[in-house]
C-alpha positions in Angstrom: 11.4 76.0 147.3 10.1 73.3 145.1 9.9 74.3 141.3 7.1 76.8 140.7 5.7 73.9 138.4 6.0 70.7 140.6 4.1 69.8 143.7 4.2 67.3 146.3 1.6 64.6 147.0 0.3 63.1 149.9 -1.8 59.9 149.7 -3.2 58.3 153.1 -6.7 57.5 155.2 -7.9 61.1 154.5 -11.3 62.0 154.2 -12.8 59.9 156.1 -13.1 61.7 159.2 -10.9 59.5 161.1 -9.4 61.5 163.9 -6.0 59.7 163.9 -5.4 59.9 160.3 -6.6 63.7 160.2 -4.5 64.4 163.0 -1.4 63.1 160.8 -2.5 65.0 157.8 -2.7 68.2 160.1 0.8 67.7 161.2 2.2 66.6 157.8 0.6 70.0 156.2 1.6 72.2 159.4 5.3 71.0 159.3 5.7 70.5 155.0 4.0 74.2 154.8 7.1 75.7 156.4 9.2 74.8 153.5 6.7 74.6 150.9 3.8 76.7 149.8 0.3 74.9 150.5 -0.9 75.6 147.4 2.0 73.0 146.0 0.8 70.3 148.3 -1.9 67.9 146.8 -3.8 65.2 149.2 -5.7 62.1 147.9 -9.1 62.6 150.0 -12.2 60.6 150.2 -13.5 64.1 150.3 -11.7 66.6 148.5 -13.5 69.8 148.6 -13.7 69.4 152.4 -9.9 68.7 152.8 -9.4 71.9 150.4 -11.3 73.9 153.3 -9.9 72.6 155.9 -6.1 72.4 154.9 -6.0 75.3 152.2 -4.3 72.8 150.0 -5.1 71.2 146.7 -6.9 68.1 146.8 -8.2 65.0 144.1 -10.6 62.1 144.6 -8.4 59.3 145.9 -10.2 57.3 143.4 -10.0 59.5 140.7 -7.2 57.5 138.7 -7.0 59.8 135.5 -6.8 63.2 137.9 -3.9 61.4 140.0 -2.1 60.4 136.7 -2.1 64.0 135.3 -1.3 65.5 138.9 1.8 63.0 139.2 3.1 64.3 135.7 3.9 67.9 138.0 5.0 66.1 140.9 8.4 66.2 142.5 7.5 63.3 145.2 4.8 61.5 146.5 4.7 60.8 150.2 2.5 57.5 151.5 1.5 58.0 155.0 1.2 58.1 157.6 -0.7 55.6 159.7 -1.0 52.0 159.4 -2.0 51.7 155.7 0.1 48.8 154.3 -1.7 46.0 156.5 -4.6 43.4 155.6 -6.1 42.6 158.6 -8.6 45.3 159.0 -11.2 47.2 156.3 -12.0 45.1 152.9 -8.6 44.2 152.0 -7.9 46.7 149.7 -5.5 48.9 151.5 -2.5 47.5 150.4 -3.3 47.0 146.6 -4.2 51.1 147.1 -1.4 52.3 148.5 1.1 49.8 146.9 -0.5 50.5 143.4 0.1 54.6 143.9 3.8 54.0 144.9 4.2 51.8 141.6 2.4 54.6 140.0 4.7 56.8 140.7 7.8 54.8 139.7 5.8 54.5 136.4 6.4 58.6 136.0 9.7 58.6 138.0 8.6 60.4 140.8 10.3 59.8 144.0 8.3 58.3 146.6 8.6 58.6 150.7 6.7 56.4 153.2 6.5 58.7 155.7 5.6 57.7 159.6 3.8 54.3 159.1 3.3 51.0 160.8 3.5 48.1 158.0 1.8 45.0 158.7 0.5 42.7 159.7 0.4 41.6 155.8 -1.0 37.9 155.9 -1.6 37.5 152.2 1.4 36.2 150.3 0.3 38.3 147.3 0.1 41.6 149.7 3.7 40.5 150.8 4.8 40.3 147.5 3.1 43.4 146.2 4.8 45.4 148.8 8.1 44.0 148.7 8.1 44.7 144.9 6.6 48.4 145.5 9.3 49.2 148.1 12.1 49.0 145.4 10.7 52.0 144.1 10.6 54.1 147.6 13.2 56.4 148.3 13.0 57.0 151.7 11.0 54.7 154.5 10.2 56.2 157.7 8.2 53.5 160.0 6.7 54.3 163.5 7.6 51.2 165.1 10.7 49.1 165.5 8.4 45.8 164.7 7.5 47.6 161.7 11.3 47.6 160.3 11.5 43.8 161.3 8.3 42.8 159.7 9.9 44.6 156.1 13.2 42.9 157.0 11.6 39.6 157.4 9.6 40.3 154.2 13.3 41.0 152.5 12.7 44.7 151.8 16.4 45.4 151.3 16.3 49.3 151.5 19.2 50.7 153.3 17.2 53.8 154.0 14.7 52.3 156.6 14.3 54.6 159.6 12.5 54.1 162.7 11.0 57.4 164.2 7.8 58.1 166.0 4.2 59.1 164.9 4.3 62.6 163.8 0.8 63.2 165.7 3.4 64.1 168.4 3.7 67.3 167.2 -0.1 68.2 166.9 -0.6 71.6 169.1 -3.8 71.6 171.0 -6.5 74.0 170.3 -9.5 75.4 172.7 -12.4 73.1 173.2 -15.6 75.3 172.0 -17.0 76.9 174.6 -20.8 75.3 173.7 -19.3 71.8 173.8 -17.6 72.9 177.6 -21.0 74.1 178.7 -23.2 71.2 176.9 -21.2 68.7 179.0 -20.3 70.8 181.9 -16.3 70.2 181.3 -15.5 72.7 183.9 -17.2 70.9 186.6 -14.8 67.8 186.0 -12.6 69.2 188.0 -14.9 69.7 191.0 -15.6 66.3 191.0 -14.1 64.3 194.4 -10.6 63.3 193.4 -11.0 59.4 194.4 -13.9 59.3 191.6 -11.9 58.5 188.2 -13.1 61.2 185.2 -12.9 58.3 182.4 -12.9 58.9 178.5 -13.8 55.8 176.5 -12.7 55.4 173.1 -14.2 52.5 171.2 -14.5 50.9 167.6 -16.1 48.3 165.9 -13.6 45.7 164.5 -13.7 42.3 163.1 -13.2 40.4 166.4 -16.2 42.1 167.9 -18.1 42.1 164.6 -17.5 37.9 165.2 -19.4 38.1 168.6 -20.7 41.6 168.7 -23.7 41.0 171.3 -21.5 39.0 173.5 -19.0 42.1 173.3 -20.9 45.0 173.7 -23.0 43.5 176.4 -19.4 42.9 178.1 -18.5 46.4 177.4 -21.7 47.6 179.1 -20.9 45.5 181.9 -17.5 47.2 182.3 -18.8 50.8 181.9 -21.9 50.2 184.8 -19.0 48.7 186.9 -17.1 52.1 186.8 -19.9 54.1 187.3 -21.2 51.9 190.2 -17.9 50.9 192.0 -15.7 53.8 191.3 -18.6 56.3 191.1 -17.2 57.4 187.7 -18.0 60.3 185.1 -18.2 58.7 181.6 -17.7 60.0 178.4 -17.4 58.0 175.2 -15.5 60.0 172.6 -15.9 58.8 168.8 -12.6 59.1 167.1 -14.4 58.4 163.7 -17.7 59.5 163.9 -19.7 57.8 161.5 -18.0 54.5 162.4 -17.9 54.6 166.1 -21.5 56.3 166.9 -23.5 52.9 166.1 -21.4 50.8 168.5 -21.3 53.4 171.3 -24.9 53.7 171.0 -25.4 49.7 171.4 -23.4 49.7 174.3 -25.0 52.4 176.1 -28.5 51.1 175.5 -27.3 47.8 177.0 -26.2 49.8 180.4 -28.2 49.8 183.4 -26.7 53.5 184.3 -27.5 56.2 182.1 -25.3 59.1 183.1 -22.6 58.0 180.8 -22.3 60.7 178.1 -21.3 60.4 174.3 -19.9 63.4 172.6 -21.6 63.4 169.8 -20.3 66.7 168.0 -17.6 66.3 165.4 -14.3 67.8 167.0 -11.3 68.2 164.9 -8.0 66.5 166.1 -6.5 69.4 168.1 -9.8 69.6 170.1 -9.9 66.2 170.6 -6.6 66.2 172.0 -7.4 69.3 174.3 -10.6 67.0 175.2 -8.5 64.2 176.3 -6.6 66.2 179.0 -10.0 66.8 180.8 -9.5 63.2 182.0 -8.3 61.1 184.7 -7.9 57.9 182.7 -8.5 57.0 179.1 -9.6 53.7 178.1 -8.9 53.2 174.4 -8.8 51.0 171.5 -8.1 53.3 168.8 -4.3 54.3 168.8 -4.5 57.6 168.7 -6.4 58.0 171.6 -3.6 56.3 173.5 -1.2 58.6 171.7 -3.3 61.5 172.7 -3.1 60.2 176.4 0.4 59.8 176.0 0.7 63.6 174.8 -1.2 64.9 177.9 0.6 62.5 180.4 -2.8 60.9 181.4 -2.9 57.0 182.7 -4.7 54.8 180.2 -5.9 51.1 179.7 -5.1 50.2 176.0 -7.3 47.5 174.3 -5.6 45.5 171.9 -7.2 44.6 168.9 -4.8 45.6 166.1 -0.7 44.7 166.8 0.0 48.7 166.1 -1.5 49.0 169.8 0.7 46.4 171.3 3.6 47.7 169.3 2.8 50.9 170.5 2.5 50.3 174.4 5.4 48.0 174.5 7.3 50.9 172.8 6.4 53.0 176.0 7.4 50.0 178.4 4.2 50.2 180.0 2.7 46.5 179.3 0.9 46.4 182.4 -1.6 48.9 180.8 -2.5 46.7 177.8 -5.4 44.3 177.8 -6.4 42.1 175.2 -9.9 42.5 173.3 -10.8 39.0 174.0 -9.7 39.5 177.6 -11.8 42.2 178.5 -13.5 41.4 181.9 -14.8 43.7 184.9 -12.3 41.7 186.7 -9.1 42.4 184.7 -10.3 46.2 184.1 -10.1 46.4 187.6 -6.8 44.8 187.9 -5.6 47.5 185.4 -7.3 50.1 187.7 -5.0 48.9 190.9 -2.2 48.7 189.0 -2.5 52.3 187.8 -3.6 53.3 191.3 -0.5 51.8 192.7 1.8 53.2 190.0 0.4 56.4 189.2 3.7 58.1 189.8 5.8 56.2 187.9 3.5 55.9 184.7 3.2 59.5 184.5 6.6 59.9 184.9 7.1 57.2 181.7 4.7 59.1 180.1 6.4 62.4 180.3 9.7 61.2 179.0 8.4 59.4 176.3 6.4 62.2 175.2 9.4 64.2 175.1 11.5 61.6 173.3 8.7 60.8 170.5 8.0 64.7 169.8 12.2 64.7 169.4 11.7 61.6 167.0 8.6 63.1 165.4 10.6 66.5 164.8 13.2 64.4 162.8 10.6 63.2 160.1 10.3 66.8 159.0 14.2 67.0 159.1 14.7 64.2 156.9 11.6 65.3 154.4 13.4 68.4 154.1 16.6 66.6 153.6 15.3 64.8 150.5 13.8 67.6 149.0 16.9 69.5 148.9 19.3 66.4 147.9 16.8 64.7 145.5 14.5 67.0 144.1 16.2 70.2 144.3 19.8 68.9 143.7 21.5 70.3 146.9 24.4 68.5 148.4 
């Protein structure tokens, strides 16, 4: 166990009600608490009180620099991750500065640092690249979730022999039952009785820079696709927000442009385990957010992945299922129909591949925990 006066600190995009990031945090706490008491785990969060209540850990407001510094003095190791934190193509551009800054801060107080299950990049700004390169000199162990991240670091001349490629730790997430009130409200039990020739589709859409640039055109196109799925395939459609506050607005705008009114929006805030179970109710997922595709993989459900960010493309490449990927700027009814035809013809192969990769990635995700425990033993507790 960690020294009674020491703790571990976890930084990431936590406390923003983002399903993917909360799934990552949930699994980290699930795995770390097998080895470290929860009261010794401190999470930097946008909503520290909520994070404390949800996970029974200590939590600090992620922008409270003084409290972070005071806590670092009592910290054995800081963990940066997981997720796509170190990139500068989404958000407001502060991500690299914030997360690299925490690593520099840890180095100042001689606190070991681990990058845990991240995608690195894209980082386009030269200053940000230099920032990451220098910050990573202070990182003791770098675990990335895709080969492309390792290649990207090597191209930036991050010379760290401890760069390891594993899988997204969300593969260790366990399902939780969907609340009966939700199942009853959306008639989930009836989904399994719908004609098997009809698709039961979960759609996960988010706003992003490429959509914002041409918002009306993009949401009109998405509405046409949704209408087509209902009209041509007699599909049952559910829009699933993965970050409610951020996703609901664009989902409602799409639905308002649809001519069919049968599509439903699941607007209750479900936790990641419940959403993982919810995904299992569908025959197809059409998703922008990376973890909607990861959750489809865990459930061995075919998907159409919408590439808005390189991490989505990199993940689908890792499955060797590139035919299931479509670029955001190529979203048309015809292209979606082509993907559906491919899935129909190759469904058996796709499900077999998803099962194979699920098992493989679960094993790789488990290795993340092993490497963390080994690091603590050798570098914090001094065991060899």
